[in-house]
N, C-alpha and C positions, 0 to 999 in steps of 0.2 A: 221238303228237302229230298233231292234225288238220291238214289242208291243204285249200285250195280248188283244185279241178281243173275243167277244162272237161269238159262231158258227153262220155262215151265209151262206145262199145258194149262195150268190154272189161269194164265194170262192170255189165253187164246183170243177171246173177244177183244181185249185191249190191243193185242198185237195186230189183229185183222183191221181194227180201226186205224192204226198207224200205217199199215200197208195201203189201205184205201186212200189215205190222205196223200201218200206219195204218188199214187195214180197207177193204173194198170200198166204192167210191163216195165215199170221203172225199177232199176236195180237198187236195192237198199244195201249199202256197204255195212259190214259188221254183223250181219245176221247169218251168214253161211247158207243162204238159201240158193238152191240149185234149180234150174229149169224143170228138172224131173220131180222136185218135191211138190206134193199135193197137200196144201195146207188149209183148204177150205172146209174139209170135213173134220170132225173131231178126231177120227181115227188117223187120218193123214197128218194132221197137226201133231198128234201124239207121236207118230212114227218119226216125223222130222225132229221133234224135240229130243227123242231118244237117240237119234243119230248124232246130234250135237253133243249130247252127254257122252256118248261113246268116243267121239273124237277128242273130248276133253280129258277122258280117263286114261292115264298112262298104261294101265293094264289092258285096255281094250283098243287103243289107238292102232296097233299093228293089225288087229283083226279087221278093221274097217277098210284097210288099204289106202287110207289117207294119212296125211301128216297130223301130228297132234296139234290141237288148236283150242284155246280157251275162249269160250263165247260168254259174253255178258250182255244183258239188256239194261238199258238206262231207264229206270222206272221211278215215277213219283206217284205215291199212293197206288192206285190200280191202273195207272196210265203208262203205257209204253211210249217213251220219248225218243228212243233210238237204240242202236246196238253198236257193239265194239267187239272185235275179235283180235286175238294175239296168236299168231302162228309161231310155233316153238322152234322151227328149223330154218336154216337158210338153204334154199334150193333154187332151181331155175324159176319156179312159180313165184316164190317170195321175192326174187330179184326183179320180177316184173311188177308185182302188186304191193310188196312190202310185208313186213312182219305184222303190222297193225293196220286194220281197216275199220272205219267207223262211219256212221251216218246218223243224222238227227232229223226227225220228221219236220216238215216245213213249219208248222205252227209253234215248234219249240226251239227254233233257231234264234241266234243272237242273244242267248242267255248265258253263254259260257259253258254249256253242257259238254261240248266236244273237248274243250280245254281241260275241264274237270275230269272227264272220263279217261282221256289220254294219260293224265297224271296218275290215275289209279292203275291203269294197265302197265305203265312204265314201272310202277312198284311191283306188279306181278312178274314182269320180265326180269327184274332184279332178283326176285326170289328164285326164279328158274335158272339163274346163273348167266343170263345173257349179258354181255358187256356192251353191246350196242344193238340198235334195231334200225331197220330201214322202213321208212314210211313214204309212200308215193301218193300224190294227189293230182287231179286234173290241173293242167297248167293255169287255167283261168279261175280256179277256185280260191279266191283270195281269203275267204274265211278259213279254209284248211291250211293255207300257207301261214296265216297268222297263228293258228293253233299249234302247228308243228314248230314254228320258229320260237313261240313262247316257251316251249320245252327244250330249247337248245338245238333244234334241228339245223344241221349244216347241209346246204345244198350241194349234192354231188354233181347232178346234171339235169338237163331238160332233154327228154328224148321222145321221139315218135314211137308208139307201140301199137299193137293191134287193138288196144283199148283207147287210143287217142294220144295226144301229147300230154306227157306227165312230167311233173317235177319230182325228183327223187332226193330224199333227205336222210341223213344218218343222225341218230340221236345217241349220244354216249350215255350209258347207264352209270350213274354215280353210286 
């Protein structure tokens, strides 16, 4: 049974296996990984996980210079299956990429994990007091389109961005 967990250095080996399955240089949505993050060494991985915790902590978010964001890993046993992130603010960046971003490793796709995880993050958005969230996906990503629409996503538009052509959906939090 999958669960959502806060990022932890304990799962370093499992996370690296998931990253390697995606392939070198492929962006994994939902993990908050920046090009400057060094995750191959235990120290670098621990530093990255600490940054994610700081961005999730309301008392520390202002110190990091970044918006507040809740990160969760989708885990089954000791295997990292994917990641999901909930950005707490609406700003120009979120208008481009959305409040919620997620990714499922290739071998774990087509199991409903993204749909399940998105439902859990919508619950977290409700607790934060958000009344609606924006979610964007690549225009041709039919699996994400179905996941978003399953949760009541209403298409606002399809637009060309610096990240490619994206579909932008709003989900009303009930």
